[in-house]
N, CA, C and O of each residue as an XYZ file, in Angstrom:
968
protein
N     133.428     47.409    137.126
C     134.853     47.708    137.193
C     135.486     46.886    138.293
O     135.023     46.930    139.433
N     136.514     46.150    137.993
C     137.230     45.374    138.983
C     138.631     45.947    139.105
O     139.367     46.037    138.123
N     138.987     46.328    140.310
C     140.280     46.946    140.524
C     141.066     46.176    141.583
O     140.567     45.912    142.677
N     142.285     45.828    141.241
C     143.201     45.251    142.199
C     144.300     46.261    142.395
O     145.196     46.373    141.558
N     144.251     47.011    143.504
C     145.144     48.130    143.669
C     145.288     48.495    145.129
O     144.555     48.000    145.986
N     146.234     49.361    145.400
C     146.479     49.785    146.769
C     145.480     50.847    147.192
O     144.919     50.771    148.285
N     145.255     51.823    146.348
C     144.301     52.865    146.701
C     143.625     53.364    145.445
O     144.239     53.463    144.382
N     142.364     53.673    145.584
C     141.603     54.193    144.445
C     140.605     55.205    144.954
O     139.841     54.919    145.876
N     140.604     56.370    144.371
C     139.615     57.384    144.688
C     138.951     57.786    143.387
O     139.620     58.256    142.467
N     137.638     57.606    143.302
C     136.907     57.969    142.097
C     135.725     58.817    142.492
O     134.942     58.411    143.351
N     135.571     59.971    141.900
C     134.368     60.764    142.106
C     133.749     61.049    140.768
O     134.448     61.368    139.806
N     132.448     60.937    140.697
C     131.700     61.200    139.474
C     130.633     62.208    139.811
O     129.792     61.950    140.672
N     130.644     63.363    139.147
C     129.697     64.412    139.457
C     129.046     64.931    138.202
O     129.601     64.844    137.107
N     127.859     65.471    138.380
C     127.166     66.138    137.287
C     126.912     67.558    137.749
O     125.945     67.810    138.467
N     127.766     68.493    137.349
C     127.740     69.842    137.889
C     127.468     70.847    136.787
O     128.390     71.256    136.081
N     126.237     71.243    136.632
C     125.903     72.232    135.616
C     126.433     73.608    136.011
O     126.587     74.487    135.163
N     126.713     73.791    137.310
C     127.249     75.066    137.777
C     128.545     75.409    137.064
O     128.813     76.579    136.793
N     129.368     74.380    136.751
C     130.663     74.596    136.132
C     130.629     74.399    134.619
O     131.679     74.364    133.977
N     129.448     74.272    134.052
C     129.280     74.131    132.601
C     129.953     72.890    132.069
O     130.407     72.862    130.925
N     130.019     71.844    132.910
C     130.512     70.547    132.477
C     129.464     69.509    132.820
O     128.907     69.531    133.917
N     129.187     68.604    131.900
C     128.151     67.616    132.143
C     128.556     66.632    133.232
O     127.852     66.485    134.230
N     129.691     65.958    133.043
C     130.156     64.967    134.003
C     131.661     65.096    134.190
O     132.378     65.520    133.284
N     132.128     64.726    135.376
C     133.553     64.783    135.666
C     133.961     63.509    136.400
O     133.241     63.023    137.272
N     135.125     62.976    136.034
C     135.673     61.809    136.722
C     137.067     62.145    137.235
O     137.925     62.612    136.485
N     137.278     61.900    138.523
C     138.569     62.106    139.176
C     139.076     60.731    139.608
O     138.384     60.018    140.335
N     140.274     60.355    139.168
C     140.857     59.075    139.559
C     142.280     59.299    140.040
O     143.085     59.919    139.344
N     142.593     58.793    141.231
C     143.947     58.787    141.758
C     144.200     57.357    142.216
O     143.677     56.935    143.247
N     144.991     56.614    141.463
C     145.125     55.178    141.673
C     146.581     54.779    141.773
O     147.431     55.302    141.053
N     146.865     53.843    142.677
C     148.212     53.275    142.738
C     148.107     51.789    143.041
O     147.221     51.354    143.777
N     149.017     51.017    142.469
C     149.007     49.586    142.683
C     149.204     48.834    141.384
O     149.230     49.429    140.307
N     149.340     47.537    141.489
C     149.627     46.682    140.346
C     148.384     45.904    139.935
O     147.605     45.468    140.783
N     148.203     45.733    138.622
C     147.134     44.876    138.106
C     145.772     45.518    138.065
O     144.770     44.805    138.041
N     145.689     46.839    138.054
C     144.394     47.515    138.002
C     143.724     47.316    136.643
O     144.395     47.274    135.611
N     142.406     47.197    136.652
C     141.597     47.117    135.430
C     140.575     48.237    135.499
O     139.592     48.139    136.234
N     140.802     49.313    134.731
C     139.999     50.529    134.839
C     139.277     50.779    133.524
O     139.902     50.851    132.466
N     137.956     50.909    133.599
C     137.114     51.123    132.425
C     136.254     52.345    132.695
O     135.389     52.310    133.571
N     136.479     53.437    131.949
C     135.749     54.683    132.136
C     135.023     55.051    130.849
O     135.618     55.044    129.772
N     133.729     55.376    130.961
C     132.937     55.742    129.784
C     132.089     56.959    130.107
O     131.441     57.022    131.151
N     132.102     57.932    129.193
C     131.257     59.112    129.320
C     130.518     59.342    128.007
O     131.105     59.265    126.928
N     129.233     59.624    128.114
C     128.387     59.876    126.952
C     127.831     61.290    127.048
O     127.350     61.705    128.102
N     127.899     62.032    125.938
C     127.358     63.376    125.930
C     128.413     64.403    125.584
O     129.403     64.085    124.924
N     128.207     65.643    126.028
C     129.117     66.733    125.676
C     129.707     67.363    126.932
O     129.132     67.291    128.018
N     130.865     67.979    126.751
C     131.539     68.756    127.796
C     131.846     67.928    129.037
O     131.765     68.437    130.155
N     132.199     66.655    128.851
C     132.621     65.808    129.962
C     134.127     65.911    130.151
O     134.856     66.274    129.228
N     134.586     65.586    131.358
C     136.015     65.645    131.658
C     136.422     64.409    132.450
O     135.789     64.064    133.447
N     137.477     63.749    132.002
C     138.219     62.817    132.837
C     139.464     63.574    133.249
O     140.337     63.833    132.421
N     139.553     63.928    134.513
C     140.434     64.995    134.961
C     141.889     64.622    135.097
O     142.267     63.451    135.091
N     142.686     65.654    135.218
C     144.124     65.514    135.306
C     144.805     66.790    134.873
O     144.466     67.873    135.349
N     145.763     66.669    133.974
C     146.516     67.815    133.491
C     145.595     68.913    132.977
O     144.700     68.662    132.170
N     145.822     70.121    133.449
C     145.121     71.300    132.933
C     143.609     71.216    133.064
O     142.891     71.791    132.245
N     143.101     70.504    134.088
C     141.660     70.397    134.272
C     141.049     71.763    134.529
O     141.671     72.639    135.129
N     139.819     71.927    134.063
C     139.074     73.145    134.316
C     137.722     72.755    134.911
O     137.644     71.820    135.708
N     136.660     73.462    134.529
C     135.320     73.192    135.039
C     135.356     73.139    136.562
O     135.572     74.168    137.202
N     135.147     71.952    137.167
C     135.114     71.837    138.627
C     136.457     71.823    139.294
O     136.566     71.414    140.450
N     137.501     72.264    138.591
C     138.856     72.380    139.128
C     139.428     71.029    139.536
O     140.006     70.897    140.615
N     139.268     70.021    138.675
C     139.814     68.697    138.935
C     141.336     68.721    138.934
O     141.955     69.527    138.241
N     141.930     67.826    139.720
C     143.333     67.458    139.564
C     143.339     66.040    139.013
O     142.459     65.741    138.207
N     144.301     65.086    139.392
C     144.312     63.714    138.828
C     143.565     63.728    137.493
O     142.873     64.734    137.339
N     143.549     62.909    136.570
C     143.803     61.487    136.567
C     145.288     61.194    136.797
O     146.145     61.682    136.060
N     145.586     60.390    137.828
C     146.944     60.015    138.164
C     146.954     58.517    138.414
O     146.423     58.048    139.420
N     147.557     57.765    137.499
C     147.570     56.303    137.570
C     149.006     55.831    137.758
O     149.866     56.089    136.915
N     149.263     55.137    138.868
C     150.608     54.665    139.196
C     150.594     53.158    139.385
O     149.799     52.636    140.167
N     151.473     52.448    138.669
C     151.565     51.016    138.874
C     151.966     50.286    137.616
O     152.149     50.893    136.560
N     152.101     48.983    137.733
C     152.499     48.141    136.615
C     151.349     47.252    136.177
O     150.433     46.962    136.947
N     151.418     46.824    134.914
C     150.500     45.800    134.384
C     149.027     46.190    134.497
O     148.177     45.326    134.715
N     148.722     47.450    134.353
C     147.328     47.875    134.422
C     146.692     47.851    133.031
O     147.381     47.830    132.011
N     145.346     47.856    133.021
C     144.570     47.984    131.792
C     143.663     49.191    131.929
O     142.912     49.305    132.898
N     143.732     50.095    130.956
C     142.947     51.325    130.987
C     142.128     51.425    129.715
O     142.679     51.428    128.614
N     140.806     51.507    129.864
C     139.882     51.589    128.728
C     139.052     52.856    128.877
O     138.246     52.978    129.799
N     139.260     53.811    127.946
C     138.561     55.096    127.976
C     137.645     55.192    126.763
O     138.093     55.014    125.630
N     136.358     55.472    126.996
C     135.400     55.689    125.911
C     134.691     57.016    126.147
O     133.992     57.185    127.146
N     134.872     57.950    125.231
C     134.201     59.245    125.321
C     133.416     59.446    124.035
O     133.988     59.607    122.957
N     132.096     59.433    124.169
C     131.202     59.505    123.025
C     130.446     60.830    123.093
O     129.594     61.018    123.960
N     130.757     61.743    122.183
C     130.125     63.054    122.192
C     131.121     64.120    121.783
O     132.136     63.815    121.157
N     130.842     65.365    122.130
C     131.662     66.487    121.676
C     132.190     67.291    122.855
O     131.642     67.249    123.956
N     133.269     68.024    122.596
C     133.938     68.914    123.555
C     134.270     68.210    124.862
O     134.181     68.810    125.933
N     134.649     66.951    124.777
C     135.071     66.197    125.948
C     136.582     66.280    126.118
O     137.304     66.562    125.162
N     137.071     66.027    127.366
C     138.498     66.109    127.655
C     138.955     64.901    128.466
O     138.307     64.499    129.433
N     140.087     64.332    128.050
C     140.760     63.271    128.785
C     142.162     63.770    129.079
O     142.955     63.959    128.157
N     142.486     63.991    130.362
C     143.709     64.673    130.750
C     144.376     63.943    131.909
O     143.694     63.542    132.853
N     145.689     63.762    131.857
C     146.302     63.179    133.035
C     147.683     62.605    132.861
O     148.313     62.718    131.809
N     148.141     61.970    133.956
C     149.464     61.365    134.050
C     149.326     59.868    134.274
O     148.521     59.423    135.092
N     150.120     59.094    133.538
C     150.175     57.654    133.738
C     151.616     57.278    134.045
O     152.512     57.520    133.236
N     151.838     56.683    135.217
C     153.164     56.190    135.595
C     153.055     54.675    135.655
O     152.660     54.119    136.680
N     153.403     54.003    134.559
C     153.162     52.564    134.493
C     154.141     51.897    133.549
O     154.696     52.522    132.645
N     154.334     50.624    133.782
C     155.181     49.787    132.957
C     154.347     48.582    132.522
O     153.585     48.037    133.322
N     154.484     48.165    131.270
C     153.739     46.999    130.769
C     152.231     47.136    130.966
O     151.587     46.246    131.521
N     151.675     48.255    130.507
C     150.238     48.442    130.637
C     149.581     48.480    129.261
O     150.235     48.702    128.243
N     148.267     48.257    129.262
C     147.479     48.296    128.030
C     146.489     49.454    128.117
O     145.752     49.582    129.095
N     146.479     50.297    127.078
C     145.560     51.428    127.061
C     144.779     51.483    125.766
O     145.352     51.340    124.686
N     143.465     51.691    125.864
C     142.605     51.886    124.698
C     141.802     53.146    124.910
O     141.099     53.280    125.912
N     141.902     54.092    123.954
C     141.251     55.387    124.085
C     140.367     55.612    122.858
O     140.870     55.724    121.740
N     139.069     55.676    123.063
C     138.119     55.844    121.953
C     137.387     57.173    122.094
O     136.838     57.493    123.148
N     137.392     57.945    120.994
C     136.686     59.209    120.946
C     135.800     59.227    119.709
O     136.287     59.082    118.587
N     134.506     59.404    119.912
C     133.559     59.557    118.810
C     132.881     60.902    118.965
O     132.105     61.106    119.899
N     133.174     61.838    118.037
C     132.586     63.165    118.116
C     133.610     64.218    117.746
O     134.737     63.893    117.371
N     133.220     65.482    117.851
C     134.086     66.572    117.432
C     134.543     67.439    118.582
O     133.958     67.428    119.665
N     135.609     68.197    118.327
C     136.202     69.166    119.256
C     136.517     68.558    120.620
O     136.400     69.226    121.647
N     136.911     67.302    120.624
C     137.383     66.669    121.849
C     138.872     66.928    122.013
O     139.558     67.269    121.049
N     139.372     66.768    123.233
C     140.809     66.940    123.469
C     141.310     65.871    124.433
O     140.584     65.367    125.291
N     142.590     65.551    124.248
C     143.224     64.451    124.982
C     144.668     64.869    125.183
O     145.388     65.097    124.210
N     145.104     64.973    126.437
C     146.484     65.322    126.746
C     146.981     64.368    127.814
O     146.555     64.442    128.966
N     147.890     63.465    127.432
C     148.380     62.445    128.343
C     149.909     62.391    128.274
O     150.495     62.440    127.192
N     150.541     62.288    129.445
C     151.970     62.008    129.475
C     152.178     60.729    130.275
O     151.581     60.531    131.334
N     153.041     59.865    129.742
C     153.294     58.561    130.356
C     154.705     58.531    130.924
O     155.686     58.557    130.180
N     154.798     58.477    132.244
C     156.045     58.276    132.978
C     157.185     59.185    132.536
O     158.248     58.689    132.162
N     156.993     60.501    132.570
C     158.057     61.394    132.106
C     159.274     61.425    133.020
O     160.340     61.880    132.606
N     159.136     60.947    134.265
C     160.253     60.994    135.210
C     160.864     59.624    135.465
O     161.689     59.473    136.366
N     160.464     58.613    134.674
C     161.021     57.262    134.785
C     160.796     56.657    136.165
O     161.690     56.027    136.730
N     159.584     56.856    136.706
C     159.245     56.301    138.009
C     159.153     54.786    137.957
O     159.708     54.091    138.808
N     158.440     54.273    136.939
C     158.301     52.832    136.774
C     158.987     52.336    135.504
O     159.053     51.130    135.266
N     159.488     53.239    134.703
C     159.871     52.986    133.316
C     158.584     52.931    132.511
O     157.534     52.560    133.034
N     158.664     53.298    131.250
C     157.439     53.383    130.447
C     157.484     52.427    129.269
O     156.841     52.657    128.245
N     158.247     51.351    129.419
C     158.366     50.428    128.297
C     157.311     49.326    128.374
O     156.612     49.176    129.377
N     157.216     48.566    127.296
C     156.346     47.395    127.276
C     154.867     47.675    127.188
O     154.069     46.758    127.384
N     154.455     48.914    126.898
C     153.020     49.212    126.868
C     152.451     49.023    125.467
O     153.161     49.114    124.466
N     151.156     48.759    125.431
C     150.410     48.595    124.183
C     149.245     49.570    124.233
O     148.323     49.401    125.031
N     149.286     50.603    123.372
C     148.262     51.641    123.419
C     147.610     51.804    122.051
O     148.263     51.731    121.010
N     146.291     52.029    122.092
C     145.511     52.205    120.874
C     144.644     53.448    121.012
O     143.906     53.600    121.985
N     144.742     54.335    120.026
C     143.932     55.548    119.990
C     143.005     55.459    118.789
O     143.468     55.358    117.652
N     141.700     55.496    119.032
C     140.697     55.341    117.973
C     139.800     56.573    117.976
O     139.053     56.803    118.927
N     139.878     57.370    116.901
C     139.169     58.650    116.839
C     138.282     58.697    115.608
O     138.733     58.422    114.496
N     137.017     59.045    115.812
C     136.103     59.309    114.711
C     135.469     60.676    114.954
O     134.677     60.840    115.882
N     135.817     61.657    114.120
C     135.277     62.994    114.306
C     136.248     64.045    113.823
O     137.350     63.724    113.379
N     135.848     65.291    113.908
C     136.638     66.398    113.370
C     136.891     67.461    114.434
O     136.157     67.583    115.415
N     137.954     68.223    114.203
C     138.281     69.332    115.090
C     138.802     68.905    116.438
O     138.709     69.660    117.405
N     139.354     67.697    116.523
C     139.877     67.200    117.789
C     141.352     67.553    117.949
O     142.056     67.786    116.966
N     141.812     67.589    119.201
C     143.214     67.876    119.513
C     143.739     66.798    120.450
O     143.172     66.568    121.518
N     144.833     66.131    120.046
C     145.363     65.019    120.826
C     146.863     65.180    121.036
O     147.609     65.461    120.098
N     147.293     64.995    122.287
C     148.706     65.031    122.629
C     149.038     63.808    123.468
O     148.434     63.591    124.519
N     149.994     63.010    123.012
C     150.456     61.843    123.747
C     151.974     61.881    123.813
O     152.648     61.743    122.793
N     152.515     62.070    125.023
C     153.950     62.075    125.237
C     154.299     60.891    126.128
O     153.680     60.695    127.174
N     155.295     60.099    125.717
C     155.642     58.907    126.488
C     157.147     58.808    126.678
O     157.933     58.926    125.738
N     157.519     58.582    127.959
C     158.928     58.433    128.269
C     159.728     59.663    127.882
O     160.811     59.538    127.311
N     159.216     60.847    128.182
C     159.853     62.072    127.691
C     161.242     62.295    128.268
O     162.066     62.956    127.635
N     161.526     61.757    129.463
C     162.897     61.773    129.963
C     163.340     60.361    130.340
O     164.354     60.175    131.014
N     162.571     59.373    129.897
C     162.889     57.976    130.169
C     162.850     57.222    128.851
O     162.958     57.835    127.789
N     162.696     55.904    128.898
C     162.665     55.098    127.695
C     161.283     54.484    127.497
O     160.658     54.009    128.445
N     160.814     54.503    126.242
C     159.546     53.857    125.893
C     159.831     52.622    125.047
O     159.165     52.384    124.040
N     160.830     51.835    125.461
C     161.209     50.676    124.660
C     160.085     49.656    124.613
O     159.371     49.444    125.594
N     159.940     49.025    123.441
C     158.924     47.995    123.196
C     157.504     48.529    123.250
O     156.557     47.743    123.298
N     157.332     49.838    123.242
C     155.995     50.420    123.102
C     155.402     50.022    121.764
O     156.081     50.067    120.738
N     154.130     49.631    121.773
C     153.367     49.374    120.550
C     152.204     50.352    120.540
O     151.222     50.171    121.260
N     152.321     51.394    119.715
C     151.336     52.476    119.686
C     150.646     52.497    118.334
O     151.305     52.546    117.295
N     149.311     52.460    118.346
C     148.521     52.456    117.116
C     147.467     53.550    117.175
O     146.743     53.688    118.161
N     147.397     54.326    116.095
C     146.403     55.393    115.974
C     145.521     55.123    114.762
O     146.023     54.764    113.696
N     144.218     55.291    114.916
C     143.292     55.326    113.790
C     142.497     56.615    113.914
O     141.685     56.767    114.827
N     142.733     57.545    112.991
C     142.092     58.862    113.022
C     141.219     58.993    111.788
O     141.730     58.989    110.668
N     139.920     59.109    111.971
C     138.978     59.273    110.867
C     138.227     60.584    111.054
O     137.399     60.717    111.955
N     138.528     61.557    110.181
C     137.889     62.855    110.292
C     138.821     63.946    109.809
O     139.952     63.674    109.409
N     138.350     65.171    109.846
C     139.099     66.311    109.306
C     139.426     67.318    110.392
O     138.801     67.354    111.451
N     140.440     68.145    110.090
C     140.834     69.251    110.975
C     141.224     68.781    112.368
O     140.977     69.477    113.352
N     141.826     67.614    112.454
C     142.343     67.126    113.725
C     143.814     67.515    113.874
O     144.531     67.643    112.881
N     144.257     67.701    115.112
C     145.640     68.039    115.414
C     146.199     66.987    116.350
O     145.662     66.764    117.435
N     147.286     66.334    115.928
C     147.895     65.260    116.710
C     149.346     65.623    116.985
O     150.103     65.935    116.065
N     149.733     65.581    118.273
C     151.108     65.854    118.680
C     151.589     64.699    119.548
O     150.911     64.302    120.496
N     152.765     64.162    119.220
C     153.289     63.037    119.996
C     154.804     63.130    120.100
O     155.499     63.306    119.099
N     155.308     63.010    121.331
C     156.742     62.987    121.592
C     157.057     61.706    122.347
O     156.533     61.483    123.438
N     157.911     60.862    121.775
C     158.166     59.550    122.351
C     159.668     59.282    122.398
O     160.375     59.484    121.410
N     160.144     58.827    123.548
C     161.512     58.318    123.646
C     161.457     56.896    123.115
O     161.194     55.951    123.858
N     161.708     56.757    121.832
C     161.198     55.670    120.992
C     162.004     54.374    121.034
O     161.640     53.424    120.342
N     163.066     54.294    121.802
C     164.011     53.173    121.710
C     163.319     51.816    121.616
O     162.733     51.338    122.587
N     163.394     51.213    120.455
C     162.827     49.890    120.246
C     161.323     49.862    120.105
O     160.727     48.785    120.106
N     160.689     51.024    119.983
C     159.229     51.107    119.934
C     158.729     51.186    118.492
O     159.487     51.504    117.576
N     157.454     50.894    118.309
C     156.800     51.042    117.012
C     155.607     51.970    117.150
O     154.891     51.938    118.151
N     155.399     52.799    116.128
C     154.333     53.784    116.133
C     153.643     53.724    114.768
O     154.224     54.119    113.757
N     152.410     53.231    114.744
C     151.637     53.114    113.508
C     150.494     54.128    113.541
O     149.778     54.232    114.536
N     150.330     54.867    112.456
C     149.279     55.868    112.405
C     148.537     55.792    111.076
O     149.149     55.828    110.009
N     147.207     55.686    111.155
C     146.336     55.644    109.980
C     145.412     56.848    110.061
O     144.557     56.915    110.944
N     145.576     57.802    109.146
C     144.767     59.024    109.130
C     143.940     59.055    107.860
O     144.477     58.937    106.758
N     142.645     59.212    108.012
C     141.728     59.273    106.875
C     140.893     60.534    107.013
O     139.954     60.578    107.807
N     141.239     61.574    106.231
C     140.523     62.836    106.307
C     141.387     63.986    105.838
O     142.580     63.813    105.589
N     140.791     65.156    105.718
C     141.471     66.331    105.180
C     141.831     67.326    106.280
O     141.234     67.349    107.356
N     142.836     68.149    105.963
C     143.238     69.265    106.833
C     143.654     68.815    108.222
O     143.413     69.514    109.207
N     144.279     67.647    108.301
C     144.814     67.178    109.572
C     146.265     67.621    109.733
O     147.002     67.738    108.755
N     146.666     67.866    110.987
C     148.022     68.304    111.291
C     148.658     67.323    112.266
O     148.102     67.036    113.327
N     149.825     66.814    111.897
C     150.563     65.873    112.733
C     151.948     66.423    113.026
O     152.665     66.845    112.120
N     152.319     66.414    114.308
C     153.684     66.731    114.715
C     154.181     65.583    115.576
O     153.678     65.349    116.675
N     155.176     64.871    115.061
C     155.689     63.700    115.772
C     157.200     63.812    115.931
O     157.916     64.106    114.974
N     157.678     63.574    117.160
C     159.112     63.561    117.438
C     159.461     62.278    118.176
O     158.938     62.010    119.257
N     160.353     61.487    117.581
C     160.839     60.277    118.223
C     162.306     60.439    118.563
O     163.126     60.678    117.677
N     162.646     60.313    119.832
C     164.024     60.457    120.274
C     164.514     59.147    120.875
O     163.710     58.295    121.254
N     165.828     58.986    120.962
C     166.414     57.791    121.555
C     167.911     57.954    121.674
O     168.539     58.648    120.875
N     168.482     57.308    122.681
C     169.909     57.532    122.927
C     170.715     56.243    123.031
O     171.944     56.301    123.056
N     170.069     55.088    123.092
C     170.857     53.872    123.280
C     171.370     53.350    121.951
O     170.846     53.694    120.891
N     172.392     52.523    122.015
C     172.983     51.959    120.814
C     172.378     50.606    120.453
O     172.825     49.958    119.507
N     171.363     50.176    121.201
C     170.824     48.833    120.996
C     169.429     48.814    120.387
O     168.908     47.739    120.091
N     168.811     49.971    120.192
C     167.434     49.968    119.685
C     167.121     51.259    118.954
O     167.461     52.346    119.421
N     166.466     51.136    117.797
C     165.994     52.295    117.061
C     164.483     52.401    117.185
O     163.885     51.797    118.076
N     163.868     53.163    116.302
C     162.421     53.335    116.345
C     161.814     53.207    114.964
O     162.472     53.487    113.963
N     160.555     52.782    114.905
C     159.865     52.577    113.630
C     158.561     53.367    113.630
O     157.757     53.255    114.555
N     158.358     54.165    112.585
C     157.129     54.940    112.440
C     156.548     54.697    111.059
O     157.240     54.824    110.049
N     155.260     54.342    111.025
C     154.564     54.061    109.770
C     153.318     54.925    109.727
O     152.454     54.824    110.597
N     153.226     55.782    108.705
C     152.092     56.689    108.532
C     151.386     56.368    107.230
O     151.995     56.371    106.160
N     150.088     56.090    107.330
C     149.247     55.819    106.165
C     148.135     56.856    106.153
O     147.294     56.880    107.052
N     148.128     57.726    105.123
C     147.190     58.846    105.088
C     146.414     58.861    103.780
O     146.968     58.623    102.707
N     145.128     59.143    103.889
C     144.283     59.392    102.717
C     143.411     60.599    103.020
O     142.751     60.650    104.059
N     143.407     61.577    102.110
C     142.586     62.759    102.332
C     143.104     63.937    101.554
O     143.951     63.790    100.673
N     142.594     65.107    101.880
C     142.996     66.315    101.173
C     144.181     66.984    101.839
O     145.129     66.314    102.247
N     144.131     68.293    101.948
C     145.242     69.055    102.497
C     145.659     68.520    103.858
O     144.817     68.185    104.691
N     146.991     68.441    104.078
C     147.497     67.986    105.358
C     148.836     68.623    105.636
O     149.519     69.074    104.716
N     149.224     68.663    106.930
C     150.516     69.165    107.363
C     151.139     68.128    108.278
O     150.616     67.852    109.357
N     152.259     67.552    107.849
C     152.949     66.533    108.624
C     154.373     66.999    108.916
O     155.128     67.305    107.993
N     154.740     67.053    110.189
C     156.096     67.371    110.621
C     156.609     66.198    111.451
O     156.124     65.949    112.555
N     157.591     65.483    110.914
C     158.068     64.243    111.521
C     159.570     64.352    111.769
O     160.339     64.637    110.851
N     159.980     64.122    113.018
C     161.399     64.151    113.384
C     161.763     62.844    114.066
O     161.113     62.436    115.029
N     162.803     62.186    113.567
C     163.339     60.977    114.183
C     164.784     61.264    114.578
O     165.627     61.538    113.724
N     165.064     61.200    115.881
C     166.322     61.737    116.389
C     167.063     60.741    117.267
O     167.630     61.130    118.288
N     167.072     59.474    116.896
C     167.827     58.489    117.660
C     169.318     58.723    117.433
O     169.820     58.532    116.326
N     170.008     59.130    118.467
C     171.374     59.619    118.282
C     172.420     58.513    118.147
O     173.506     58.764    117.624
N     172.116     57.287    118.610
C     173.112     56.223    118.536
C     172.586     54.970    117.848
O     173.151     53.888    118.008
N     171.506     55.112    117.086
C     170.965     53.940    116.419
C     170.189     54.363    115.184
O     170.144     55.542    114.833
N     169.574     53.372    114.526
C     168.841     53.623    113.295
C     167.362     53.888    113.566
O     166.785     53.379    114.528
N     166.769     54.696    112.694
C     165.322     54.899    112.689
C     164.772     54.442    111.346
O     165.464     54.484    110.328
N     163.509     54.003    111.361
C     162.843     53.576    110.141
C     161.550     54.362    109.990
O     160.837     54.612    110.961
N     161.265     54.742    108.758
C     160.075     55.539    108.478
C     159.431     55.067    107.183
O     160.111     54.869    106.175
N     158.111     54.887    107.218
C     157.360     54.554    106.018
C     156.144     55.467    105.964
O     155.367     55.536    106.916
N     155.983     56.171    104.839
C     154.847     57.079    104.663
C     154.131     56.740    103.364
O     154.747     56.666    102.301
N     152.838     56.537    103.465
C     151.973     56.421    102.289
C     150.915     57.495    102.436
O     150.119     57.457    103.374
N     150.893     58.462    101.514
C     149.962     59.573    101.629
C     149.340     59.871    100.278
O     150.047     60.103     99.298
N     148.015     59.865    100.229
C     147.262     60.181     99.019
C     146.401     61.393     99.322
O     145.454     61.315    100.106
N     146.739     62.529     98.688
C     146.012     63.759     98.978
C     145.534     64.479     97.721
O     145.086     65.623     97.798
N     145.624     63.824     96.571
C     145.155     64.432     95.337
C     145.925     65.691     95.005
O     147.151     65.720     95.110
N     145.213     66.731     94.605
C     145.854     67.991     94.227
C     145.821     69.019     95.343
O     146.174     70.179     95.131
N     145.397     68.601     96.537
C     145.285     69.553     97.641
C     146.665     70.048     98.081
O     147.645     69.304     98.039
N     146.726     71.312     98.501
C     147.978     71.879     98.999
C     148.353     71.192    100.297
O     147.525     71.059    101.199
N     149.607     70.755    100.393
C     150.028     69.984    101.559
C     151.466     70.318    101.919
O     152.244     70.791    101.090
N     151.801     70.056    103.196
C     153.164     70.252    103.683
C     153.622     68.972    104.354
O     152.947     68.448    105.240
N     154.769     68.476    103.930
C     155.352     67.281    104.524
C     156.816     67.563    104.835
O     157.614     67.820    103.935
N     157.159     67.512    106.118
C     158.536     67.758    106.555
C     159.020     66.551    107.335
O     158.382     66.147    108.307
N     160.141     65.969    106.925
C     160.726     64.822    107.605
C     162.183     65.127    107.932
O     162.949     65.530    107.057
N     162.566     64.934    109.191
C     163.953     65.112    109.617
C     164.402     63.837    110.318
O     163.774     63.399    111.281
N     165.485     63.245    109.835
C     166.148     62.148    110.522
C     167.555     62.623    110.867
O     168.332     62.977    109.981
N     167.875     62.628    112.145
C     169.116     63.247    112.583
C     169.760     62.384    113.660
O     169.193     62.233    114.743
N     170.937     61.812    113.387
C     171.668     61.036    114.386
C     173.001     61.715    114.715
O     174.080     61.208    114.406
N     172.880     62.878    115.351
C     174.023     63.678    115.785
C     174.628     64.515    114.674
O     175.763     64.975    114.792
N     173.875     64.718    113.585
C     174.370     65.567    112.517
C     174.108     67.033    112.807
O     173.705     67.405    113.909
N     174.346     67.866    111.785
C     174.099     69.295    111.909
C     172.604     69.541    112.039
O     171.798     68.894    111.369
N     172.240     70.477    112.901
C     170.835     70.788    113.108
C     170.186     71.252    111.810
O     170.745     72.078    111.089
N     169.025     70.724    111.522
C     168.307     71.092    110.315
C     166.862     71.421    110.636
O     166.374     71.130    111.728
N     166.185     72.027    109.682
C     164.769     72.325    109.837
C     164.148     72.484    108.465
O     164.856     72.659    107.474
N     162.823     72.424    108.405
C     162.123     72.565    107.134
C     161.739     74.023    106.916
O     161.136     74.357    105.896
C-alpha cells in the first residue's frame, strides 16, 4: 500500500472476543491517497458508520484524487463509513453472502462529491448495500456502475445526480432496488440505466431533478415471476406515489 497523505491511522486486529474475525480502522486525510484493503473469511469489518464488534469508528477518508480498492471475500462482512472526496476512484468487490455495505460520500459538501468513478461488483445472495452520494451537495459527473450477480439482495442508493450517470446490471431473482436521484440545477440532468435478468424483483425508482431533464432506460426479463416495478419522474409536479 502506498499512501501520499497528511495523516493515516490503520489498525488491523483479529479479536475473537467480539465475534469478528478481522477489523480495519482507517482515518485518513490528504490528497492523492492510494488505499487497497482486502479481507478474506467471514464476519470481517472495515469500520465506520454503525460499526459493531470491537466498537470501531472511522472509516473516514478525507481528500481529493484518492483511489480506494475494497475486496471482501467471504460472508457476513461489513464495509461502513464516510468518504469526503472529490475526483476519486472507488472499486468495491464482494464475493459471498449476507454481506453489508453502507457508505455516504460527502453529504455536507466538504470537498464536493463530483467527478468520481465508482464500481460495485457483487457476487452472492442475501447482501444489503447502501450508497448515498452528495446527499446535500452535488454528485455531478459521477460515473457509478453496479454489477450484482445473485438473489435476495437489497440495494438502496440516493444520489444528487446532476450530470451523473448510474448504470446497474442485476442478474438474479428476488432482488430489491430503491433508487432516488435528485437535482436542482438547470444545467444538468441525470441518467439511469437498469439491465435486469431473473425472477421476482421489486424496483422503486424516483428521478426528481426539479429544473432539468432525467433519462431512464430499463431492460428487465423476469419471465412469469411476480414482480413490482415503480417509476416516478417528477420535476416540480404534484406529489405522486406507487
